[in-house]
C-alpha positions as CSV (number, residue, x, y, z in Angstrom):
1,M,-18.7,16.7,-36.8
2,T,-15.1,16.6,-36.9
3,L,-13.1,14.2,-38.3
4,A,-12.1,13.1,-35.2
5,E,-15.5,12.9,-33.3
6,A,-16.7,11.3,-36.8
7,L,-13.3,7.9,-36.5
8,K,-14.5,8.0,-32.4
9,T,-17.6,7.3,-33.6
10,A,-17.5,5.0,-36.3
11,I,-14.8,2.8,-33.9
12,E,-17.6,2.5,-31.6
13,L,-19.9,1.2,-33.7
14,E,-17.8,-1.0,-35.8
15,E,-17.1,-2.7,-32.0
16,R,-20.6,-3.0,-31.4
17,V,-21.3,-4.2,-34.7
18,R,-18.4,-6.6,-34.0
19,D,-19.6,-7.9,-30.3
20,V,-23.0,-8.8,-32.0
21,Y,-21.1,-11.0,-34.3
22,L,-19.1,-12.5,-31.5
23,S,-22.3,-12.8,-29.4
24,A,-24.0,-15.0,-32.7
25,V,-21.2,-17.5,-33.0
26,E,-21.3,-18.3,-29.4
27,I,-25.1,-19.0,-29.8
28,A,-25.1,-19.9,-33.5
29,G,-26.9,-23.8,-34.0
30,S,-25.4,-24.8,-37.1
31,E,-21.6,-24.6,-38.2
32,E,-22.4,-22.7,-41.2
33,G,-23.9,-20.0,-39.1
34,R,-20.9,-19.8,-36.8
35,R,-18.8,-19.8,-39.9
36,L,-20.9,-16.9,-40.7
37,F,-20.7,-15.0,-38.0
38,D,-17.1,-15.7,-37.4
39,L,-16.0,-14.4,-40.6
40,M,-18.2,-11.3,-40.1
41,A,-16.7,-10.0,-36.7
42,R,-13.4,-10.7,-37.8
43,E,-14.3,-8.5,-40.5
44,E,-15.8,-5.7,-38.1
45,Q,-12.2,-6.1,-35.8
46,Y,-10.2,-5.6,-39.1
47,H,-12.1,-2.0,-39.5
48,V,-12.0,-1.4,-35.7
49,G,-8.2,-1.6,-36.1
50,H,-8.0,0.2,-39.0
51,L,-10.2,3.6,-37.7
52,R,-8.2,3.4,-34.8
53,Q,-5.0,3.6,-37.0
54,K,-6.3,6.6,-38.7
55,L,-7.5,8.1,-35.3
56,A,-3.9,7.6,-34.5
57,E,-2.0,8.9,-37.5
58,L,-5.0,12.0,-37.2
59,E,-3.9,13.1,-34.0
60,K,-0.1,12.7,-34.8
61,S,-0.1,14.5,-38.0
62,G,-3.7,16.5,-38.1
63,E,-4.3,14.5,-41.2
64,V,-5.6,11.1,-42.5
65,A,-4.6,9.3,-45.7
66,A,-7.1,7.9,-47.8
67,D,-5.9,4.7,-48.6
68,D,-8.0,1.4,-49.9
69,L,-9.5,-0.4,-47.6
70,R,-9.4,-4.0,-48.0
71,T,-12.2,-6.7,-46.9
72,S,-11.9,-9.9,-46.4
73,L,-15.0,-11.0,-48.1
74,P,-14.8,-11.1,-52.1
75,A,-16.7,-9.6,-54.8
76,G,-20.4,-9.2,-54.7
77,D,-20.8,-12.0,-58.0
78,V,-19.1,-14.2,-55.2
79,I,-20.7,-13.7,-52.1
80,E,-24.1,-14.1,-54.1
81,A,-23.0,-17.5,-54.6
82,E,-21.2,-17.9,-51.8
83,V,-24.4,-17.1,-50.4
84,G,-26.5,-19.8,-52.3
85,K,-24.2,-22.4,-51.0
86,L,-24.7,-21.5,-47.5
87,N,-28.6,-21.2,-47.7
88,A,-28.7,-24.5,-49.1
89,G,-25.9,-26.0,-46.2
90,L,-28.8,-23.7,-44.0
91,S,-31.8,-24.9,-45.1
92,G,-34.6,-26.0,-42.7
93,T,-31.5,-25.5,-39.9
94,V,-32.1,-22.6,-38.7
95,S,-32.4,-21.8,-35.0
96,D,-34.7,-19.2,-33.7
97,A,-31.5,-17.5,-31.9
98,E,-29.1,-17.3,-34.9
99,R,-32.3,-15.9,-36.8
100,Q,-32.4,-13.1,-34.3
101,S,-28.4,-12.8,-34.4
102,L,-29.8,-12.1,-38.1
103,E,-32.0,-9.3,-37.2
104,K,-29.6,-7.5,-34.3
105,A,-27.0,-7.8,-37.0
106,L,-29.3,-5.9,-39.5
107,E,-30.1,-3.7,-37.4
108,V,-26.7,-2.6,-36.6
109,E,-25.6,-2.9,-40.2
110,K,-27.6,-0.5,-41.6
111,E,-27.5,2.0,-38.8
112,T,-23.4,1.3,-39.6
113,S,-24.4,2.6,-42.8
114,G,-26.8,5.9,-42.3
115,F,-23.8,7.1,-40.4
116,Y,-20.8,6.2,-42.6
117,R,-23.2,7.6,-45.7
118,S,-24.2,10.6,-43.6
119,M,-20.8,10.9,-43.3
120,V,-19.8,10.9,-46.9
121,E,-22.7,13.3,-47.4
122,S,-21.3,16.0,-44.7
123,L,-17.8,15.9,-44.2
124,P,-15.4,18.0,-46.4
125,E,-14.9,16.9,-49.7
126,S,-10.7,16.1,-48.5
127,E,-12.2,13.7,-46.0
128,R,-15.2,11.2,-47.3
129,A,-13.0,8.6,-49.3
130,L,-12.2,6.8,-46.0
131,F,-16.2,6.8,-45.0
132,A,-16.9,6.6,-48.8
133,R,-15.0,3.2,-48.8
134,F,-16.2,2.2,-45.3
135,L,-20.1,2.5,-47.1
136,E,-19.2,0.6,-50.1
137,I,-18.4,-2.2,-47.4
138,E,-20.8,-1.7,-44.7
139,E,-23.7,-1.8,-48.0
140,G,-21.8,-5.4,-48.8
141,H,-22.7,-6.8,-45.6
142,L,-25.8,-5.4,-45.3
143,A,-26.9,-7.2,-48.7
144,L,-25.5,-10.3,-47.5
145,V,-27.1,-10.5,-43.3
146,Q,-30.1,-9.7,-45.3
147,A,-29.8,-12.4,-47.7
148,Q,-29.3,-14.4,-44.8
149,L,-32.0,-13.4,-42.9
150,D,-34.4,-13.6,-45.8
151,Q,-33.3,-17.6,-46.2
152,A,-33.8,-18.2,-42.8
153,S,-37.1,-16.3,-42.6
154,R,-38.1,-17.9,-46.0
155,T,-39.8,-14.8,-47.1
156,G,-39.6,-16.1,-51.1
157,F,-37.1,-13.2,-51.4
158,W,-33.6,-13.3,-52.2
159,F,-31.2,-9.8,-52.3
160,D,-34.9,-8.0,-51.6
161,M,-36.5,-9.5,-55.1
162,R,-39.0,-12.0,-55.1
163,E,-37.5,-15.5,-55.4
164,F,-41.1,-16.9,-55.8
165,N,-44.6,-16.4,-56.1
166,F,-47.5,-18.3,-55.4
167,E,-50.2,-16.0,-57.6
168,G,-49.3,-18.2,-60.9
């Protein structure tokens, strides 16, 4: 896959993820859910814009500078604390529609992260940095969505770790 093809594919994937979150905002039954989905939709829209800028840069100069892609989400430890607060507010209030939206978001976040991982593994080293940063951010999104889904589904897991055990 060429760099241009990779950027175009990344744009399509990011638009798909964004659209999942935008749809979720419309059907969320709680204010907390709407805020989360809106934040994620804005984050993904920023990714779309950044990737379009990189594609234009490539088409104009034949090169793409790997700059530091920012994220509107805080660092991992801050996310964990905030997800805990959000989950406390959502306790017992997550609608089936919100749960289904979280499941769909998890599916597309996994697909997007998988794509970025494959680009980091297969592109020439000089082209990997851009996708490595996207992979890092998308893996954070995955953790956030998984934590929300685990709490909403009452699986007893928090960030993929058992939170409680019924077997003494």
